[in-house]
C-alpha positions as CSV (number, residue, x, y, z in Angstrom):
1,M,81.1,-230.2,310.9
2,N,79.7,-227.7,313.4
3,E,81.5,-224.6,314.6
4,T,82.8,-226.1,317.8
5,S,84.3,-229.1,316.1
6,S,86.1,-227.2,313.3
7,P,89.9,-227.6,313.7
8,L,90.4,-223.9,312.9
9,S,87.8,-222.5,315.4
10,S,89.2,-224.0,318.6
11,P,92.5,-225.8,318.9
12,A,92.3,-229.0,320.9
13,G,95.1,-229.9,323.4
14,C,97.9,-227.9,324.9
15,T,99.8,-225.7,322.5
16,N,102.9,-225.9,324.6
17,L,102.8,-229.7,324.6
18,K,102.3,-229.9,320.8
19,L,105.2,-227.5,320.2
20,R,107.5,-229.4,322.5
21,Q,106.6,-232.7,320.9
22,F,107.3,-231.3,317.5
23,M,110.5,-229.7,318.6
24,R,111.7,-232.9,320.3
25,R,111.1,-234.8,317.0
26,V,113.0,-232.2,314.9
27,S,115.8,-231.7,317.5
28,Q,116.4,-235.5,317.8
29,H,117.0,-235.7,314.0
30,Y,119.5,-232.7,314.1
31,D,121.1,-234.2,317.2
32,V,121.7,-237.5,315.5
33,Q,123.5,-235.8,312.6
34,L,125.5,-233.3,314.7
35,A,126.6,-236.1,317.2
36,K,128.5,-237.5,314.3
37,V,130.9,-234.6,314.7
38,G,130.8,-234.4,318.5
39,L,128.3,-231.5,318.9
40,K,124.8,-230.9,320.2
41,T,122.4,-228.7,318.3
42,T,122.7,-225.9,320.8
43,Q,126.5,-225.9,320.5
44,Y,126.3,-225.9,316.7
45,S,123.9,-222.9,316.8
46,L,126.2,-221.0,319.1
47,L,129.2,-221.7,316.8
48,A,127.2,-220.5,313.8
49,Y,126.0,-217.3,315.5
50,I,129.5,-216.5,316.8
51,A,130.9,-217.1,313.3
52,K,128.3,-214.8,311.8
53,L,128.3,-212.0,314.4
54,G,131.6,-212.3,316.3
55,P,133.6,-211.1,317.9
56,I,130.4,-210.1,319.8
57,G,129.6,-209.0,323.3
58,Q,128.1,-211.8,325.5
59,T,125.0,-209.7,326.3
60,E,124.5,-208.8,322.7
61,L,124.9,-212.5,321.6
62,A,122.3,-213.5,324.3
63,S,119.9,-210.9,322.9
64,H,120.4,-212.1,319.3
65,I,119.7,-215.7,320.2
66,K,116.9,-214.9,322.6
67,M,118.7,-216.6,325.5
68,G,119.4,-215.4,329.1
69,T,123.0,-214.4,329.8
70,S,123.4,-217.0,332.5
71,T,122.1,-219.7,330.2
72,L,124.4,-218.5,327.5
73,S,127.4,-218.6,329.9
74,R,126.6,-222.2,330.8
75,N,126.2,-223.2,327.1
76,L,129.5,-221.5,326.2
77,K,131.5,-223.4,328.8
78,P,131.9,-226.7,326.9
79,L,132.9,-224.7,323.8
80,V,135.5,-222.8,325.7
81,V,136.8,-226.0,327.2
82,A,137.0,-227.6,323.8
83,Q,138.9,-224.5,322.7
84,W,136.4,-223.7,319.9
85,V,135.4,-220.4,321.5
86,V,137.3,-217.7,323.5
87,V,135.6,-215.4,325.9
88,S,137.8,-212.3,326.5
89,S,137.6,-208.9,328.2
90,G,135.5,-206.4,326.3
91,P,135.9,-202.7,325.9
92,D,135.0,-202.1,329.6
93,A,135.6,-204.1,332.8
94,R,132.1,-205.5,332.9
95,S,131.8,-206.7,329.2
96,R,133.0,-209.9,327.7
97,L,133.7,-210.6,324.0
98,V,132.9,-214.0,322.4
99,S,134.8,-215.2,319.4
100,L,135.6,-218.4,317.5
101,T,139.1,-219.8,317.5
102,E,140.5,-221.3,314.3
103,A,139.6,-224.8,315.7
104,G,136.1,-223.5,316.3
105,R,135.8,-222.2,312.8
106,L,136.9,-225.6,311.5
107,K,134.5,-227.4,313.8
108,R,131.6,-225.2,312.6
109,I,132.4,-226.0,308.9
110,E,132.6,-229.7,309.7
111,A,129.3,-229.6,311.6
112,Q,127.6,-227.5,308.9
113,R,127.8,-230.5,306.5
114,R,125.9,-232.7,309.1
115,W,123.4,-229.8,309.8
116,R,122.7,-229.6,306.0
117,V,121.9,-233.3,305.9
118,A,119.4,-232.9,308.7
119,Q,118.0,-229.8,307.2
120,D,117.5,-231.4,303.8
121,D,115.9,-234.5,305.4
122,I,113.3,-232.3,307.3
123,H,112.6,-230.3,304.1
124,R,112.1,-233.5,302.1
125,M,109.9,-235.1,304.8
126,L,107.7,-232.1,305.3
127,G,107.9,-230.6,301.9
128,T,109.4,-227.2,301.1
129,D,106.0,-225.5,300.9
130,K,105.1,-226.7,304.4
131,V,108.5,-225.7,305.7
132,A,108.1,-222.2,304.2
133,Q,104.6,-221.9,305.8
134,L,106.0,-223.1,309.1
135,H,108.8,-220.5,309.0
136,D,106.2,-217.8,308.2
137,L,103.9,-219.0,311.0
138,I,106.8,-219.0,313.5
139,D,108.1,-215.6,312.5
140,T,104.6,-214.1,312.7
141,S,103.9,-215.8,316.0
142,M,107.2,-214.7,317.5
143,A,106.3,-211.1,316.6
144,L,102.9,-211.4,318.1
145,L,104.3,-212.9,321.3
146,E,107.0,-210.3,321.8
147,P,105.1,-208.7,324.7
148,L,105.6,-212.0,326.6
149,A,109.4,-211.6,326.3
150,D,109.1,-208.1,328.0
151,V,107.1,-209.7,330.8
152,A,109.7,-212.5,331.3
153,S,112.6,-210.0,331.4
154,D,110.8,-208.0,334.1
155,A,110.3,-211.1,336.3
């Protein structure tokens, strides 16, 4: 194999496309499991973060999950309507606090069982060593791409 055909020397194809294809496949599997309890993966993730960090300021939550505040507001709406999450006034007039209701805590616990099934399936299919390598690659890559987040926030 010459230098230009080595898979490690020059990636073939669009990195964004490959990542999106992989994410769609993984997300579809989690979505199937979480749909059994009436949630989407994004909703489950929000419930889990709020359970872990809340009550938490909306801006701080957006920062933790690497999501814009307007996107977070849109994603919180169905959770508020379902009465799983409450968004209340924060310490000052411009801040908002996000917290789980008792129903939200119970929904998260219910969904966590389905999430665990999906998680275990992915680990079994890929193998735990590959999953650990994947996590390490993602964490390292996210750190290396941090300057791009700064550019996006300036736009």
